[in-house]
C-alpha positions in Angstrom: 97.7 125.0 92.5 95.9 123.8 89.5 97.7 125.5 86.6 101.0 126.5 85.6 102.0 129.0 82.8 105.1 128.1 81.0 107.1 130.6 79.0 109.6 129.2 76.5 111.3 129.7 73.1 109.7 129.6 69.8 113.0 128.1 68.6 114.4 124.8 69.9 118.0 125.8 70.6 121.2 124.4 69.3 121.5 121.6 72.0 119.2 118.5 72.2 118.9 119.0 76.0 116.5 121.8 75.6 114.1 119.8 73.7 114.3 117.0 76.1 113.8 119.3 79.0 110.7 120.8 77.3 109.3 117.4 76.6 110.0 116.1 80.1 108.4 119.3 81.6 105.3 118.8 79.7 104.9 115.1 80.6 105.7 115.8 84.3 103.0 118.6 84.5 100.4 116.3 82.9 101.4 113.4 85.3 100.7 115.7 88.4 97.4 117.0 86.7 98.5 120.6 86.3 96.9 122.4 83.6 99.4 124.1 81.3 98.9 127.6 80.0 101.3 128.8 77.2 101.5 130.9 74.2 99.6 128.6 71.8 102.5 128.0 69.3 103.3 124.8 67.4 107.0 125.7 66.8 110.1 125.4 68.9 110.1 124.5 72.5 106.5 125.7 72.7 105.2 123.1 70.4 107.3 120.3 72.0 106.0 121.3 75.3 102.3 121.3 74.2 102.8 117.9 72.3 104.3 116.3 75.5 101.5 117.3 77.6 98.7 116.3 75.1 100.5 112.9 74.5 100.4 112.3 78.3 96.9 113.0 78.7 97.1 116.4 80.1 95.2 119.6 79.5 96.8 122.5 77.6 95.4 126.1 77.0 97.1 128.2 74.4 96.7 132.0 74.2 97.5 133.3 70.6 97.4 136.8 69.2 95.2 136.9 66.0 98.2 138.3 64.0 100.2 135.2 64.9 97.3 132.9 64.3 97.1 134.3 60.8 100.7 133.4 60.2 99.7 129.9 60.9 102.0 129.1 63.8 99.2 128.2 66.2 98.9 124.7 67.5 95.5 123.4 66.2 95.3 120.3 68.6 95.2 122.0 72.0 92.5 121.4 74.6 91.7 125.0 74.4 93.0 127.8 72.1 92.1 131.2 72.9 92.4 134.1 70.4 93.1 137.6 71.4 93.8 140.8 69.5 97.2 141.9 71.0 100.3 140.8 72.7 99.3 142.7 75.8 95.9 140.8 76.0 97.7 137.7 75.5 99.7 138.1 78.6 96.8 139.6 80.7 94.9 136.3 79.9 97.7 134.1 80.6 98.4 135.7 83.8 94.8 135.6 84.9 94.5 131.8 84.1 97.7 130.7 85.9 98.5 130.0 89.5 102.4 129.9 88.9 104.9 130.9 86.2 107.8 129.0 84.9 110.6 130.1 82.4 112.2 127.4 80.3 115.0 128.5 77.9 114.0 131.1 75.3 114.9 134.4 74.0 113.7 138.1 74.6 110.0 137.3 74.5 110.5 134.5 77.2 112.4 136.9 79.5 110.0 139.8 78.9 107.1 137.5 79.9 108.6 136.1 83.1 110.0 139.5 84.2 106.6 141.1 84.0 105.1 138.4 86.2 108.1 138.7 88.7 107.5 142.6 88.7 103.8 142.2 89.3 104.6 139.8 92.2 107.0 142.4 93.7 104.3 145.0 93.5 101.7 142.8 95.1 99.6 142.8 91.9 99.5 139.0 92.4 100.7 136.6 94.9 101.9 133.7 92.6 105.3 132.0 92.4 107.7 132.6 89.6 110.6 130.3 88.8 113.3 129.3 86.1 114.0 125.9 85.1 117.7 126.2 84.7 118.4 123.7 82.0 122.1 123.2 81.2 122.9 126.2 83.2 121.1 128.4 80.6 120.1 131.2 83.1 123.4 131.3 85.0 124.5 134.6 83.4 121.1 136.1 84.2 121.4 135.0 87.9 124.8 136.9 87.9 122.9 139.9 86.8 120.5 139.6 89.6 123.2 139.4 92.0 124.8 142.6 90.5 121.3 144.3 90.9 121.3 143.6 94.6 125.0 144.4 95.2 124.6 147.9 93.4 121.5 148.7 95.4 118.9 148.6 92.6 116.9 145.5 94.0 116.2 144.2 97.6 117.6 140.8 98.3 114.2 139.5 99.1 112.9 140.1 95.6 115.7 137.9 94.2 115.1 135.3 96.8 111.3 135.1 95.9 112.4 133.5 92.6 112.6 129.8 92.4 115.6 128.6 90.3 116.1 124.8 89.9 117.5 122.5 87.4 114.6 119.9 87.8 110.9 120.5 87.7 110.1 118.3 90.8 112.3 120.7 93.0 110.8 123.7 91.3 107.2 122.6 92.0 108.1 121.8 95.5 109.4 125.5 95.9 106.1 126.7 94.4 104.0 124.9 96.8 105.9 126.3 99.8 106.0 129.8 98.4 105.3 132.7 100.6 105.1 136.1 99.0 107.5 138.8 100.5 106.2 142.2 101.7 105.1 143.9 98.5 107.2 146.9 97.1 106.1 150.3 98.1 103.7 148.7 100.8 102.2 151.4 103.1 100.4 151.0 106.4 98.0 154.0 106.1 94.7 153.5 107.5 91.4 153.9 105.8 90.4 157.3 104.9 86.7 156.7 104.3 84.3 155.0 106.8 84.2 151.2 106.4 85.7 151.4 103.1 88.9 149.3 103.5 91.4 148.0 100.9 91.5 144.2 101.4 95.0 142.6 101.1 93.7 139.2 101.6 94.6 137.1 98.5 91.5 135.7 96.5 91.9 132.0 95.6 91.2 131.3 92.1 89.8 128.3 90.1 91.2 128.8 86.7 88.9 126.2 85.1 85.9 128.2 85.6 85.6 131.8 84.2 82.7 134.3 84.3 82.2 136.3 81.2 81.2 139.8 81.8 80.9 143.0 79.9 82.4 146.1 81.7 82.2 149.9 81.1 85.0 152.3 81.7 83.4 155.7 82.2 85.3 158.9 83.0 84.2 162.4 83.5 85.9 165.7 82.2 88.1 165.6 85.3 89.4 162.2 84.6 87.6 160.6 87.3 86.4 157.0 86.8 82.8 156.0 87.6 82.8 153.0 90.0 79.7 151.1 91.4 79.2 148.9 94.6 76.5 146.2 94.6 74.2 145.7 97.6 75.8 143.7 100.5 79.2 143.8 99.0 82.4 145.5 99.7 84.1 146.2 96.4 83.8 149.1 94.0 84.0 148.0 90.3 83.1 149.0 86.7 79.6 149.0 85.8 78.5 146.1 83.9 77.6 142.4 84.5 77.3 138.9 83.2 76.5 137.9 79.7 73.2 136.3 79.4 72.7 133.3 77.1 72.9 134.3 73.6 73.9 137.8 74.4 76.9 139.6 73.0 79.2 141.7 75.1 78.0 144.9 73.4 74.4 144.0 74.1 75.2 143.1 77.8 77.0 146.4 78.2 74.2 148.6 77.1 71.6 146.6 79.0 73.5 146.8 82.3 74.1 150.5 82.0 70.3 151.1 81.6 69.1 148.7 84.3 71.7 149.6 87.0 72.5 153.3 86.4 69.5 154.5 84.2 71.8 156.0 81.6 71.9 155.3 77.8 75.0 154.3 76.1 75.9 156.7 73.1 79.4 155.6 72.1 81.8 152.7 73.0 85.3 151.7 72.2 86.5 148.1 72.8 89.6 148.1 74.7 90.2 144.3 75.2 89.5 141.4 77.2 91.1 141.3 80.7 91.1 138.5 83.3 91.2 138.9 87.0 89.8 137.0 90.2 86.1 137.8 90.8 85.5 140.3 93.6 82.2 138.9 95.0 82.3 135.1 93.8 85.1 133.4 95.8 87.3 130.9 93.8 86.2 132.3 90.3 87.8 134.5 87.7 86.1 137.0 85.5 86.9 137.5 81.8 85.7 140.9 81.1 85.3 142.6 77.8 86.2 146.2 78.6 84.7 149.1 76.8 85.4 152.9 77.0 82.0 154.2 77.1 80.3 157.4 76.8 76.6 157.9 78.2 73.9 160.4 78.2 71.2 160.8 81.1 71.3 161.1 84.8 73.4 158.5 86.5 72.1 157.1 89.7 72.1 153.7 91.5 69.2 151.4 90.5 68.4 147.6 90.7 71.3 145.9 92.8 73.6 148.9 92.8 74.1 150.4 96.4 76.5 153.2 95.7 78.2 155.0 92.7 81.4 157.1 93.0 83.5 159.1 90.7 87.1 158.2 91.7 90.2 160.1 90.8 93.6 158.3 90.1 94.8 159.8 93.6 91.9 158.6 95.3 91.9 154.9 94.5 93.5 153.9 97.8 90.4 155.2 99.6 88.3 152.5 98.1 88.2 148.7 98.2 88.6 148.1 94.5 87.7 145.0 92.7 90.7 143.1 91.2 89.8 143.9 87.6 89.6 147.6 88.5 92.7 147.6 90.5 94.9 145.6 88.4 93.7 146.6 84.8 91.5 149.7 84.8 93.4 152.2 86.8 96.7 151.3 85.2 95.1 151.5 81.7 93.7 154.9 82.4 97.0 156.2 84.0 98.8 155.2 80.8 96.6 157.0 78.6 96.9 160.7 77.7 94.1 162.8 79.3 92.9 164.0 75.8 92.3 160.6 74.7 89.5 160.1 77.3 86.6 162.5 76.3 84.5 163.0 79.5 81.1 162.2 80.6 79.5 164.5 83.1 77.0 163.3 85.5 73.7 165.1 84.5 
């Protein structure tokens, strides 16, 4: 475990104990050399946490939506401040950078953020531990709600047990290091339906300190199928695209890769955001992908390092070994959009 994402309040609370806990948490995480990922603010418990990490010689990465940056609540003294365009992108990037998630006392935003990561862990989207630092019994009423969920049949006991709840950080980190993810919700044991194309369930370890910047294209046809490619001597199907060359913009990289790898010409693109995920073919790395909805012209066929291309429908995704970026971000994104928002590109 190299990094921890901390969700906490943009207010400080009425009791001094919350400030003290945020300050102690920051110092303790720096002391054990864990990089802290947080929302990038200078206010409330967020600012206290960041200042404590920095004063102890630690490393802090903040992720701040541009709208909040323009309201001048960003912490300007961080080791690394990353600016994104939306709250959704903020959470995506924080999730990709972190190895574990802690909630300190906070409001609705804090709960929304930790609940999303807990839900993703239940679904097997990631296998990272989630926990609450229960300062002054702050989360006790919430824990009672979890018990009610189990008692009334809305949640399995195992999904409550997977949460680490402690009133001191040392115990919480110890729980994190011993964490074993439960069986994912809605897991199936169905075998592969295409020869040698098997969905890998092996977790991919991530070094959050090293990110590969890529440009990726989301191309769909008139039937809503997504164009995926597989590189030579690799297993995973993924979006067309590739790494940015030195001095190259993501737009330039996207157009170049489509021409070199598929022989098609980009005619229109819509920027969808920057998304982080474990790299499929480079162990221990993460990718930060600038994702574009792309429309192309010309015949599409594999060239250069591309071995296969496939048009994959939403209901066919389990038949392929999908790269984490494609599995975690692209298919859910397409599913959430109305069909008429995705004008199709037909293979010529």
